[in-house]
C-alpha positions as a Markdown table, in Angstrom:
| # | Residue | x | y | z |
|---|---|---|---|---|
| 1 | Met | -45.1 | 343.4 | 107.5 |
| 2 | Glu | -47.6 | 344.6 | 104.9 |
| 3 | Asn | -48.0 | 343.4 | 101.4 |
| 4 | Leu | -47.5 | 345.5 | 98.2 |
| 5 | His | -51.1 | 346.4 | 98.2 |
| 6 | Gly | -51.0 | 348.2 | 101.4 |
| 7 | Gln | -52.8 | 345.5 | 103.4 |
| 8 | Thr | -51.5 | 344.6 | 106.7 |
| 9 | Gly | -49.8 | 341.2 | 106.8 |
| 10 | Thr | -48.6 | 338.9 | 109.5 |
| 11 | Ser | -45.5 | 340.1 | 111.3 |
| 12 | Pro | -42.8 | 337.7 | 112.2 |
| 13 | Val | -44.3 | 335.8 | 115.1 |
| 14 | Asn | -43.7 | 332.1 | 115.5 |
| 15 | Asn | -46.1 | 329.2 | 115.7 |
| 16 | Asn | -48.1 | 330.9 | 112.9 |
| 17 | Met | -48.2 | 329.4 | 109.4 |
| 18 | Asp | -48.2 | 332.8 | 107.8 |
| 19 | Asn | -45.2 | 334.2 | 109.7 |
| 20 | Val | -42.4 | 335.6 | 107.7 |
| 21 | Val | -38.5 | 336.1 | 108.3 |
| 22 | Val | -36.1 | 338.0 | 106.1 |
| 23 | Gly | -32.4 | 337.4 | 105.9 |
| 24 | Ile | -29.9 | 339.8 | 104.2 |
| 25 | Asp | -26.4 | 338.6 | 103.5 |
| 26 | Val | -24.2 | 341.7 | 103.1 |
| 27 | Gly | -21.3 | 340.1 | 101.4 |
| 28 | Thr | -18.1 | 341.5 | 99.7 |
| 29 | Thr | -19.2 | 340.6 | 96.2 |
| 30 | Lys | -23.0 | 340.3 | 96.5 |
| 31 | Ile | -26.0 | 341.4 | 98.5 |
| 32 | Ala | -28.4 | 338.4 | 98.8 |
| 33 | Val | -31.9 | 338.6 | 100.3 |
| 34 | Phe | -34.1 | 335.7 | 101.2 |
| 35 | Ile | -37.6 | 335.8 | 102.4 |
| 36 | Gly | -39.0 | 332.6 | 104.2 |
| 37 | Lys | -42.1 | 331.6 | 105.8 |
| 38 | Lys | -43.3 | 328.4 | 107.8 |
| 39 | Asp | -46.0 | 326.1 | 106.5 |
| 40 | Ala | -48.6 | 324.5 | 108.7 |
| 41 | Glu | -46.1 | 321.7 | 109.7 |
| 42 | Gly | -43.4 | 324.2 | 110.8 |
| 43 | Lys | -41.2 | 323.6 | 107.7 |
| 44 | Val | -39.3 | 326.7 | 106.5 |
| 45 | Lys | -39.8 | 327.4 | 102.9 |
| 46 | Ile | -38.1 | 330.2 | 100.8 |
| 47 | Ile | -40.7 | 332.3 | 99.0 |
| 48 | Gly | -38.6 | 335.2 | 97.7 |
| 49 | Met | -34.9 | 335.9 | 96.8 |
| 50 | Gly | -33.0 | 338.9 | 95.4 |
| 51 | Lys | -29.4 | 339.4 | 94.6 |
| 52 | Thr | -27.2 | 342.3 | 93.4 |
| 53 | Pro | -23.5 | 343.2 | 93.2 |
| 54 | Ser | -22.3 | 344.5 | 96.5 |
| 55 | Val | -21.0 | 348.0 | 96.4 |
| 56 | Gly | -19.1 | 349.7 | 99.4 |
| 57 | Val | -18.0 | 346.5 | 101.1 |
| 58 | Gln | -14.5 | 345.4 | 101.4 |
| 59 | His | -13.4 | 342.1 | 103.1 |
| 60 | Gly | -16.7 | 341.6 | 104.6 |
| 61 | Glu | -16.9 | 345.1 | 106.2 |
| 62 | Val | -19.1 | 348.0 | 105.1 |
| 63 | Lys | -16.9 | 351.0 | 104.1 |
| 64 | Val | -19.3 | 353.2 | 102.1 |
| 65 | Ile | -22.6 | 353.3 | 103.9 |
| 66 | Thr | -24.8 | 355.1 | 101.2 |
| 67 | Lys | -23.7 | 352.8 | 98.3 |
| 68 | Thr | -24.2 | 349.7 | 100.4 |
| 69 | Ala | -27.7 | 350.9 | 101.4 |
| 70 | Glu | -28.5 | 351.3 | 97.7 |
| 71 | Ser | -27.4 | 347.8 | 97.0 |
| 72 | Ile | -29.4 | 346.3 | 99.9 |
| 73 | Lys | -32.6 | 348.2 | 98.8 |
| 74 | Ile | -32.3 | 346.9 | 95.2 |
| 75 | Ala | -31.9 | 343.3 | 96.5 |
| 76 | Val | -34.7 | 343.6 | 98.9 |
| 77 | Glu | -37.0 | 345.0 | 96.2 |
| 78 | Gln | -36.2 | 342.0 | 93.9 |
| 79 | Ala | -37.1 | 339.6 | 96.7 |
| 80 | Glu | -40.4 | 341.5 | 97.5 |
| 81 | Lys | -41.6 | 341.2 | 93.8 |
| 82 | Lys | -41.2 | 337.4 | 93.9 |
| 83 | Cys | -43.6 | 336.9 | 96.8 |
| 84 | Asn | -45.7 | 340.1 | 96.9 |
| 85 | Ile | -44.5 | 340.9 | 100.5 |
| 86 | Lys | -43.3 | 344.3 | 101.7 |
| 87 | Val | -40.2 | 343.9 | 103.8 |
| 88 | Thr | -39.8 | 346.1 | 106.9 |
| 89 | Glu | -37.3 | 344.3 | 109.1 |
| 90 | Ala | -34.6 | 341.6 | 108.6 |
| 91 | Tyr | -31.9 | 339.5 | 110.2 |
| 92 | Ile | -28.4 | 340.6 | 108.9 |
| 93 | Gly | -25.2 | 338.6 | 108.5 |
| 94 | Ile | -22.0 | 340.0 | 110.0 |
| 95 | Ala | -18.4 | 338.9 | 109.2 |
| 96 | Gly | -15.1 | 340.7 | 108.6 |
| 97 | His | -11.5 | 340.1 | 109.4 |
| 98 | Asn | -11.9 | 341.7 | 112.9 |
| 99 | Ile | -14.1 | 339.0 | 114.3 |
| 100 | Lys | -12.7 | 337.6 | 117.5 |
| 101 | Asn | -13.4 | 334.4 | 119.5 |
| 102 | Thr | -12.3 | 334.8 | 123.2 |
| 103 | Pro | -12.7 | 332.1 | 125.8 |
| 104 | Gln | -14.3 | 333.5 | 129.1 |
| 105 | Arg | -15.8 | 332.3 | 132.3 |
| 106 | Gly | -18.7 | 333.6 | 134.3 |
| 107 | Thr | -20.0 | 332.9 | 137.8 |
| 108 | Lys | -23.3 | 333.3 | 139.5 |
| 109 | Ile | -23.9 | 332.7 | 143.3 |
| 110 | Ile | -27.4 | 331.4 | 144.4 |
| 111 | Lys | -28.4 | 332.6 | 147.8 |
| 112 | Glu | -31.1 | 330.1 | 148.7 |
| 113 | Asp | -30.2 | 326.6 | 149.9 |
| 114 | Asp | -31.4 | 323.5 | 147.9 |
| 115 | His | -32.0 | 325.8 | 144.9 |
| 116 | Ile | -33.0 | 324.0 | 141.7 |
| 117 | Ile | -31.3 | 325.6 | 138.9 |
| 118 | Thr | -33.7 | 326.9 | 136.2 |
| 119 | Gln | -33.2 | 328.2 | 132.7 |
| 120 | Glu | -33.8 | 331.7 | 134.1 |
| 121 | Asp | -30.7 | 331.4 | 136.2 |
| 122 | Ile | -28.7 | 330.3 | 133.2 |
| 123 | Asp | -30.0 | 333.3 | 131.0 |
| 124 | Ala | -29.3 | 335.6 | 133.8 |
| 125 | Leu | -25.7 | 334.4 | 134.0 |
| 126 | Leu | -25.1 | 334.8 | 130.4 |
| 127 | Glu | -26.8 | 338.2 | 130.3 |
| 128 | Glu | -24.3 | 339.3 | 133.0 |
| 129 | Gln | -21.5 | 338.6 | 130.7 |
| 130 | Arg | -22.6 | 341.3 | 128.3 |
| 131 | Asn | -21.3 | 343.8 | 130.9 |
| 132 | Ile | -17.7 | 342.5 | 130.5 |
| 133 | Val | -15.2 | 345.3 | 129.6 |
| 134 | Leu | -13.9 | 344.8 | 126.0 |
| 135 | Pro | -11.0 | 346.5 | 124.3 |
| 136 | Pro | -11.8 | 349.9 | 122.9 |
| 137 | Gly | -13.5 | 349.7 | 119.6 |
| 138 | Asp | -14.9 | 346.1 | 120.1 |
| 139 | Ser | -18.6 | 345.2 | 120.3 |
| 140 | Ile | -20.2 | 341.9 | 121.5 |
| 141 | Ile | -22.0 | 339.9 | 118.8 |
| 142 | Asp | -22.8 | 336.6 | 120.5 |
| 143 | Ile | -22.1 | 334.6 | 123.7 |
| 144 | Val | -21.8 | 330.8 | 123.1 |
| 145 | Pro | -21.8 | 328.6 | 126.2 |
| 146 | Gln | -19.5 | 325.7 | 126.1 |
| 147 | Asp | -20.0 | 323.8 | 129.5 |
| 148 | Tyr | -21.0 | 324.5 | 133.1 |
| 149 | Ile | -19.5 | 323.8 | 136.5 |
| 150 | Ile | -21.9 | 323.4 | 139.4 |
| 151 | Asp | -20.4 | 323.5 | 142.9 |
| 152 | Gly | -17.1 | 322.3 | 141.4 |
| 153 | Glu | -18.6 | 319.5 | 139.3 |
| 154 | Thr | -17.3 | 320.0 | 135.7 |
| 155 | Gly | -18.3 | 319.1 | 132.3 |
| 156 | Ile | -22.0 | 319.7 | 132.6 |
| 157 | Ile | -23.7 | 320.6 | 129.3 |
| 158 | Asp | -27.2 | 321.3 | 130.5 |
| 159 | Pro | -27.3 | 322.5 | 134.2 |
| 160 | Val | -31.1 | 322.9 | 134.4 |
| 161 | Gly | -32.5 | 320.7 | 137.2 |
| 162 | Tyr | -29.2 | 320.5 | 139.2 |
| 163 | Ile | -29.1 | 321.7 | 142.8 |
| 164 | Gly | -26.3 | 324.1 | 143.6 |
| 165 | Lys | -25.2 | 327.4 | 145.0 |
| 166 | Val | -22.3 | 328.2 | 142.5 |
| 167 | Ile | -22.9 | 328.2 | 138.8 |
| 168 | Glu | -19.9 | 328.7 | 136.5 |
| 169 | Cys | -20.0 | 328.8 | 132.8 |
| 170 | Asn | -17.2 | 328.5 | 130.2 |
| 171 | Tyr | -18.2 | 330.4 | 127.1 |
| 172 | Asn | -16.9 | 331.9 | 123.9 |
| 173 | Leu | -17.3 | 335.6 | 123.5 |
| 174 | Ile | -17.6 | 336.6 | 119.9 |
| 175 | Ser | -16.9 | 340.2 | 119.2 |
| 176 | Gly | -16.2 | 342.3 | 116.3 |
| 177 | Asp | -15.2 | 345.8 | 115.3 |
| 178 | Glu | -17.7 | 348.3 | 116.7 |
| 179 | Thr | -17.5 | 350.5 | 113.6 |
| 180 | Asn | -18.3 | 347.6 | 111.3 |
| 181 | Val | -21.3 | 346.7 | 113.4 |
| 182 | His | -22.5 | 350.3 | 113.4 |
| 183 | Asn | -21.9 | 350.7 | 109.7 |
| 184 | Ile | -23.9 | 347.5 | 108.8 |
| 185 | Ser | -26.8 | 348.7 | 111.0 |
| 186 | Arg | -26.7 | 352.2 | 109.4 |
| 187 | Ser | -26.7 | 350.8 | 105.9 |
| 188 | Val | -29.8 | 348.7 | 106.6 |
| 189 | Ala | -31.6 | 351.5 | 108.3 |
| 190 | Leu | -30.7 | 354.0 | 105.5 |
| 191 | Ala | -32.2 | 351.5 | 103.0 |
| 192 | Gly | -35.4 | 351.7 | 105.0 |
| 193 | Tyr | -35.4 | 348.5 | 107.1 |
| 194 | Lys | -35.1 | 347.6 | 110.8 |
| 195 | Val | -32.3 | 345.3 | 111.9 |
| 196 | Lys | -34.0 | 342.5 | 113.8 |
| 197 | Gly | -30.8 | 340.9 | 114.8 |
| 198 | Leu | -27.2 | 340.5 | 113.8 |
| 199 | Ile | -26.0 | 336.9 | 113.2 |
| 200 | Leu | -22.3 | 335.8 | 112.6 |
| 201 | Glu | -22.2 | 334.5 | 109.0 |
| 202 | Pro | -20.4 | 331.2 | 109.6 |
| 203 | Ile | -23.0 | 330.3 | 112.2 |
| 204 | Ala | -25.8 | 331.1 | 109.7 |
| 205 | Ser | -24.1 | 329.1 | 107.0 |
| 206 | Ser | -23.8 | 326.1 | 109.2 |
| 207 | Glu | -27.5 | 326.2 | 109.9 |
| 208 | Ser | -28.4 | 325.6 | 106.3 |
| 209 | Val | -25.5 | 323.3 | 105.4 |
| 210 | Leu | -24.8 | 321.0 | 108.4 |
| 211 | Asp | -27.1 | 318.6 | 110.0 |
| 212 | Ala | -27.5 | 317.8 | 113.8 |
| 213 | Asn | -25.6 | 314.6 | 113.6 |
| 214 | Glu | -22.5 | 316.3 | 112.0 |
| 215 | Lys | -22.6 | 318.9 | 114.7 |
| 216 | Thr | -22.7 | 316.3 | 117.4 |
| 217 | Ala | -20.0 | 314.1 | 115.9 |
| 218 | Gly | -17.6 | 317.0 | 115.2 |
| 219 | Val | -17.3 | 319.0 | 112.1 |
| 220 | Cys | -15.6 | 322.1 | 110.7 |
| 221 | Leu | -17.5 | 324.4 | 108.3 |
| 222 | Val | -15.2 | 326.5 | 106.0 |
| 223 | Asp | -17.2 | 329.1 | 104.1 |
| 224 | Ile | -15.0 | 330.5 | 101.3 |
| 225 | Gly | -16.6 | 333.7 | 100.4 |
| 226 | Gly | -15.6 | 336.8 | 98.2 |
| 227 | Gly | -13.6 | 338.7 | 100.9 |
| 228 | Thr | -13.0 | 336.3 | 103.8 |
| 229 | Thr | -12.9 | 332.6 | 104.6 |
| 230 | Asp | -15.0 | 332.0 | 107.7 |
| 231 | Met | -14.6 | 328.9 | 109.9 |
| 232 | Ala | -17.0 | 327.4 | 112.4 |
| 233 | Ile | -16.1 | 324.2 | 114.4 |
| 234 | Phe | -18.8 | 322.2 | 116.1 |
| 235 | Gln | -18.5 | 319.3 | 118.6 |
| 236 | Glu | -21.3 | 317.7 | 120.8 |
| 237 | Gly | -23.7 | 320.2 | 119.1 |
| 238 | Ile | -21.9 | 323.2 | 120.4 |
| 239 | Leu | -20.0 | 325.9 | 118.6 |
| 240 | Arg | -16.4 | 325.5 | 119.8 |
| 241 | His | -14.4 | 327.9 | 117.7 |
| 242 | Thr | -14.7 | 330.4 | 115.1 |
| 243 | Ala | -12.0 | 332.1 | 112.9 |
| 244 | Val | -11.8 | 334.4 | 110.0 |
| 245 | Ile | -9.1 | 334.2 | 107.3 |
| 246 | Gln | -8.4 | 337.3 | 105.3 |
| 247 | Leu | -7.9 | 335.4 | 102.0 |
| 248 | Ala | -10.8 | 334.2 | 99.8 |
| 249 | Gly | -12.4 | 334.2 | 96.3 |
| 250 | Asn | -11.4 | 337.8 | 95.5 |
| 251 | Ser | -7.7 | 336.9 | 96.3 |
| 252 | Ile | -7.8 | 334.2 | 93.6 |
| 253 | Thr | -9.4 | 336.5 | 91.2 |
| 254 | Asn | -6.8 | 339.2 | 91.8 |
| 255 | Asp | -4.0 | 336.7 | 91.3 |
| 256 | Ile | -5.4 | 335.6 | 87.9 |
| 257 | Lys | -5.9 | 339.2 | 86.9 |
| 258 | Asp | -2.4 | 340.3 | 87.8 |
| 259 | Thr | -0.6 | 337.3 | 86.4 |
| 260 | Cys | -2.5 | 337.1 | 83.2 |
| 261 | Arg | -2.7 | 340.9 | 82.9 |
| 262 | Ile | -6.4 | 341.0 | 82.1 |
| 263 | Met | -9.5 | 342.8 | 83.3 |
| 264 | Gln | -11.2 | 342.0 | 86.7 |
| 265 | Asn | -14.3 | 340.7 | 85.1 |
| 266 | Gln | -12.3 | 338.5 | 82.7 |
| 267 | Ala | -10.4 | 337.0 | 85.6 |
| 268 | Glu | -13.6 | 336.3 | 87.6 |
| 269 | Ala | -15.1 | 334.5 | 84.4 |
| 270 | Leu | -12.0 | 332.4 | 84.0 |
| 271 | Lys | -12.1 | 331.4 | 87.7 |
| 272 | Thr | -15.9 | 330.6 | 87.6 |
| 273 | His | -15.9 | 328.6 | 84.3 |
| 274 | Tyr | -12.5 | 326.9 | 84.3 |
| 275 | Gly | -11.1 | 327.1 | 87.8 |
| 276 | Asp | -9.5 | 323.9 | 89.1 |
| 277 | Cys | -7.3 | 323.4 | 92.1 |
| 278 | Leu | -5.3 | 320.5 | 90.5 |
| 279 | Gln | -2.9 | 320.6 | 87.6 |
| 280 | Thr | -2.7 | 317.9 | 85.0 |
| 281 | Glu | -0.6 | 317.3 | 81.9 |
| 282 | Lys | -3.9 | 317.3 | 79.8 |
| 283 | Gln | -4.5 | 320.9 | 80.8 |
| 284 | Gln | -1.5 | 322.0 | 78.8 |
| 285 | Met | -3.2 | 321.2 | 75.7 |
| 286 | Thr | -6.2 | 323.4 | 76.3 |
| 287 | Val | -5.7 | 327.2 | 75.5 |
| 288 | Ile | -8.2 | 329.9 | 76.3 |
| 289 | Gln | -8.2 | 333.1 | 74.3 |
| 290 | Ile | -9.0 | 336.3 | 76.2 |
| 291 | Pro | -10.2 | 339.3 | 74.0 |
| 292 | Gly | -7.8 | 342.2 | 74.4 |
| 293 | Leu | -8.7 | 345.9 | 74.8 |
| 294 | Lys | -9.2 | 348.0 | 71.7 |
| 295 | Gly | -5.9 | 348.0 | 69.7 |
| 296 | His | -4.5 | 345.1 | 71.8 |
| 297 | Glu | -4.1 | 341.5 | 70.8 |
| 298 | Asn | -5.9 | 338.6 | 72.4 |
| 299 | Arg | -4.2 | 337.0 | 75.3 |
| 300 | Glu | -3.8 | 333.2 | 75.6 |
| 301 | Val | -3.9 | 331.3 | 78.9 |
| 302 | Thr | -3.6 | 327.5 | 79.3 |
| 303 | Leu | -5.7 | 325.6 | 81.7 |
| 304 | Tyr | -2.5 | 324.4 | 83.2 |
| 305 | Met | -1.2 | 327.8 | 83.9 |
| 306 | Leu | -4.7 | 328.9 | 85.3 |
| 307 | Ser | -4.8 | 326.0 | 87.6 |
| 308 | Gly | -1.3 | 326.7 | 88.9 |
| 309 | Ile | -2.3 | 330.2 | 89.8 |
| 310 | Ile | -5.5 | 329.0 | 91.5 |
| 311 | Lys | -3.8 | 326.1 | 93.3 |
| 312 | Ala | -1.1 | 328.4 | 94.9 |
| 313 | Arg | -3.7 | 330.8 | 96.5 |
| 314 | Val | -6.1 | 328.0 | 97.6 |
| 315 | Gln | -3.1 | 326.3 | 99.2 |
| 316 | Met | -2.4 | 329.4 | 101.3 |
| 317 | Ile | -6.1 | 329.4 | 102.4 |
| 318 | Leu | -6.2 | 325.8 | 103.3 |
| 319 | Gln | -2.9 | 326.0 | 105.2 |
| 320 | Gln | -4.4 | 328.6 | 107.4 |
| 321 | Val | -7.5 | 326.4 | 107.9 |
| 322 | Asp | -5.2 | 323.5 | 108.8 |
| 323 | Tyr | -3.3 | 325.7 | 111.3 |
| 324 | Glu | -6.5 | 326.8 | 113.1 |
| 325 | Leu | -7.6 | 323.1 | 113.3 |
| 326 | Lys | -4.3 | 321.8 | 114.7 |
| 327 | Asn | -3.6 | 324.8 | 117.0 |
| 328 | Asp | -5.9 | 323.5 | 119.6 |
| 329 | Ser | -6.2 | 320.0 | 118.4 |
| 330 | Tyr | -9.7 | 320.5 | 116.9 |
| 331 | Asp | -8.6 | 318.1 | 114.0 |
| 332 | Lys | -8.8 | 315.2 | 116.3 |
| 333 | Met | -12.5 | 315.7 | 117.2 |
| 334 | Leu | -13.8 | 316.1 | 113.5 |
| 335 | Ile | -15.5 | 312.7 | 113.0 |
| 336 | Ala | -17.7 | 314.4 | 110.3 |
| 337 | Gly | -14.7 | 316.0 | 108.7 |
| 338 | Ile | -14.7 | 319.3 | 106.9 |
| 339 | Val | -17.6 | 320.8 | 104.9 |
| 340 | Leu | -16.8 | 323.5 | 102.3 |
| 341 | Thr | -19.4 | 326.0 | 101.2 |
| 342 | Gly | -19.5 | 329.5 | 99.7 |
| 343 | Gly | -18.5 | 330.6 | 96.3 |
| 344 | Gly | -15.0 | 329.3 | 96.6 |
| 345 | Ser | -16.2 | 325.8 | 97.3 |
| 346 | Lys | -17.4 | 325.5 | 93.6 |
| 347 | Leu | -13.7 | 325.2 | 92.3 |
| 348 | Gln | -13.1 | 321.9 | 90.7 |
| 349 | His | -11.3 | 319.3 | 92.9 |
| 350 | Ile | -11.2 | 321.6 | 95.9 |
| 351 | Ala | -12.6 | 318.9 | 98.2 |
| 352 | Gln | -9.8 | 316.5 | 97.2 |
| 353 | Tyr | -7.2 | 319.2 | 97.6 |
| 354 | Thr | -8.6 | 320.0 | 101.1 |
| 355 | Glu | -8.1 | 316.4 | 102.0 |
| 356 | Phe | -4.6 | 316.5 | 100.7 |
| 357 | Ile | -3.6 | 319.5 | 102.7 |
| 358 | Thr | -5.4 | 318.7 | 106.0 |
| 359 | Gly | -5.6 | 314.9 | 105.9 |
| 360 | Ile | -9.4 | 315.2 | 106.9 |
| 361 | Thr | -12.3 | 313.8 | 104.9 |
| 362 | Thr | -14.1 | 316.7 | 103.1 |
| 363 | Arg | -17.3 | 317.3 | 101.2 |
| 364 | Val | -18.9 | 320.4 | 99.6 |
| 365 | Gly | -22.1 | 321.5 | 101.2 |
| 366 | Glu | -25.1 | 323.2 | 99.6 |
| 367 | Pro | -28.0 | 324.8 | 101.5 |
| 368 | Asp | -30.8 | 322.4 | 102.4 |
| 369 | Cys | -34.1 | 324.2 | 102.2 |
| 370 | Val | -37.5 | 324.0 | 100.5 |
| 371 | Trp | -38.2 | 326.5 | 97.7 |
| 372 | Leu | -41.5 | 327.8 | 96.5 |
| 373 | Ser | -40.3 | 329.3 | 93.3 |
| 374 | Asp | -39.3 | 328.4 | 89.7 |
| 375 | Ser | -35.8 | 329.3 | 90.4 |
| 376 | Ala | -35.3 | 326.6 | 93.1 |
| 377 | Ala | -32.6 | 324.7 | 91.0 |
| 378 | Asp | -30.6 | 327.9 | 90.5 |
| 379 | Cys | -30.8 | 328.9 | 94.2 |
| 380 | Ala | -29.6 | 325.5 | 95.6 |
| 381 | Asp | -26.1 | 326.8 | 95.5 |
| 382 | Pro | -23.3 | 327.0 | 98.0 |
| 383 | Ile | -23.0 | 330.8 | 97.4 |
| 384 | Tyr | -26.4 | 331.2 | 99.1 |
| 385 | Ser | -25.7 | 329.2 | 102.3 |
| 386 | Thr | -25.4 | 332.3 | 104.4 |
| 387 | Gly | -28.5 | 334.0 | 103.2 |
| 388 | Ile | -30.7 | 330.9 | 103.7 |
| 389 | Gly | -29.0 | 330.2 | 107.1 |
| 390 | Leu | -29.9 | 333.7 | 108.2 |
| 391 | Val | -33.6 | 332.9 | 107.6 |
| 392 | Leu | -33.3 | 329.6 | 109.5 |
| 393 | Lys | -31.5 | 331.3 | 112.5 |
| 394 | Gly | -34.0 | 334.1 | 112.3 |
| 395 | Phe | -36.9 | 331.7 | 112.9 |
| 396 | Glu | -34.9 | 330.1 | 115.7 |
| 397 | Ala | -34.5 | 333.5 | 117.4 |
| 398 | Glu | -38.2 | 334.3 | 116.9 |
| 399 | Glu | -39.2 | 330.9 | 118.7 |
| 400 | Lys | -36.9 | 331.6 | 121.6 |
| 401 | Ala | -38.2 | 335.1 | 122.1 |
| 402 | Leu | -41.8 | 333.8 | 121.8 |
| 403 | Ala | -41.0 | 331.0 | 124.4 |
| 404 | Asn | -39.4 | 333.5 | 126.8 |
| 405 | Lys | -42.4 | 335.9 | 126.6 |
| 406 | Thr | -44.8 | 333.0 | 127.2 |
| 407 | Gln | -42.7 | 331.8 | 130.2 |
| 408 | Gly | -42.7 | 335.2 | 131.6 |
| 409 | Glu | -46.4 | 335.8 | 131.2 |
| 410 | Lys | -47.0 | 332.4 | 132.9 |
| 411 | Lys | -44.7 | 333.3 | 135.7 |
| 412 | Thr | -46.4 | 336.6 | 136.3 |
| 413 | Val | -49.8 | 334.9 | 136.5 |
| 414 | Glu | -48.5 | 332.3 | 138.9 |
| 415 | Glu | -46.8 | 334.9 | 141.3 |
| 416 | Glu | -49.6 | 337.4 | 141.2 |
| 417 | Pro | -51.6 | 337.0 | 144.4 |
| 418 | Ala | -55.2 | 336.2 | 144.0 |
| 419 | Val | -57.7 | 339.2 | 144.5 |
| 420 | Val | -60.2 | 338.4 | 147.1 |
| 421 | Thr | -63.3 | 340.6 | 147.2 |
| 422 | Glu | -64.6 | 341.1 | 150.7 |
| 423 | Glu | -68.0 | 342.3 | 151.5 |
| 424 | Pro | -68.0 | 345.6 | 153.3 |
| 425 | Lys | -68.2 | 345.2 | 157.1 |
| 426 | Lys | -71.5 | 346.5 | 158.6 |
| 427 | Lys | -71.3 | 348.7 | 161.6 |
| 428 | Pro | -72.3 | 346.9 | 164.7 |
| 429 | Glu | -75.7 | 348.0 | 165.9 |
| 430 | Lys | -76.1 | 349.1 | 169.4 |
| 431 | Pro | -78.1 | 346.6 | 171.4 |
| 432 | Lys | -81.7 | 347.8 | 172.0 |
| 433 | Lys | -82.9 | 347.7 | 175.6 |
| 434 | Pro | -85.3 | 344.9 | 175.8 |
| 435 | Lys | -88.8 | 346.0 | 176.5 |
| 436 | Thr | -90.6 | 344.4 | 179.6 |
| 437 | Pro | -93.5 | 342.6 | 178.3 |
| 438 | Lys | -96.9 | 343.9 | 179.5 |
| 439 | Ser | -99.5 | 341.6 | 180.9 |
| 440 | Pro | -102.7 | 342.1 | 178.8 |
| 441 | Ser | -104.9 | 342.4 | 181.9 |
| 442 | Gln | -102.6 | 344.8 | 183.7 |
| 443 | Gly | -102.3 | 347.1 | 180.7 |
| 444 | Gly | -106.1 | 347.4 | 180.2 |
| 445 | Phe | -106.8 | 348.3 | 183.9 |
| 446 | Met | -104.1 | 351.0 | 184.0 |
| 447 | Asp | -105.5 | 352.6 | 180.8 |
| 448 | Ala | -109.0 | 352.8 | 182.3 |
| 449 | Val | -107.6 | 354.5 | 185.4 |
| 450 | Gly | -105.7 | 357.1 | 183.3 |
| 451 | Lys | -108.7 | 357.9 | 181.4 |
| 452 | Phe | -110.8 | 358.3 | 184.5 |
| 453 | Phe | -108.4 | 360.8 | 186.1 |
| 454 | Ala | -108.0 | 362.7 | 182.9 |
| 455 | Lys | -111.7 | 363.2 | 182.7 |
| 456 | Val | -112.0 | 364.3 | 186.3 |
| 457 | Leu | -109.2 | 366.9 | 185.7 |
| 458 | Asn | -110.9 | 368.3 | 182.7 |
| 459 | Glu | -114.2 | 368.8 | 184.4 |
| 460 | Ser | -112.6 | 370.5 | 187.4 |
| 461 | Val | -110.8 | 373.0 | 185.0 |
| 462 | Glu | -114.1 | 373.8 | 183.3 |
């Protein structure tokens, strides 16, 4: 990334106090952008935030790419101005009513005897599952391991270090509509940014709202957004189940609008400021006047009537949540209960009403994060759980990618044979014939004789 002054900044690389990760929540009612960085102690801090109404998105799915791209760009530019950072890439949240959660099993055969299972074996097994044939129009979003079976031994959570020849994995295959995945990516690209990764929104929300103890004990996150209500169930720290309910905040707003015969924005304001899931006799005494259109009289709505409208729709949402929990007996494993988040969780008494419908203890969860801005109090809000969670999951993905890269480099160095430089071999010299040593006295006599005969020969010629 580079800053607004054109200087090159630090790109998102982990283990660096200056690294930056961006999360973009493409919601039905809003586009929310968050920019986070890690300090020297590894703590994630949010340094920039931008928000704008979402245009072109229906029930969590992008329908009009150009309009959604414009909304994304506006929100990103707002966030950039807060921290003087130029955004080039981001992690994007994905939801929608076509999200599916399918249990699958994968198998890997090890050829060597006494092989100790490594993380590379597990990664290879999961990577093979991406080749599974999906129904036409579906695309894989994530693969979530549940447990492993090593040579018939079941219930293994972490198989690394075991000895075995047959590794089996039970996993949840999370898939979504291929068109929606494509449209989200196209919208972000058209806005001028690179998609670093797609993250399922309820998983992102859980990262900012739930703690490790809750995920271990067993907890259900219910994110009531504008277009959909997303569920994520955790147990033993593992994502066990996800579900998407096609009723959410917009359904409540539409009910108020149609019943009271008022404008959409007026219905939204009524829900936001006076919305309650419980009806009381006292509410009948409070009357709200809603301005009529030009030439029309004001409309009057009692809080009792408003609460009745809201309660009916919230009941439908919670009954579907209860069905998902009881369908596979997940309700029996939720020691930490239900945690509500998202804009719909801000309705008065919704936690109490959820406990009444499901019989499970419930709380409302806000994102847990450190802010470096004056608007920290305004941003610690359940409606931002997904956006902040995208930043946290983005950092997690960066760390994993860096660890894999480091491990790969280390393995390459270990496996690469050492280079030995040998001196060039010299050609063997032919052995010289040893000279017969001459005796000094014998050598002098023979020389004298040779000279004498040479002299005689010369004199004769002359």
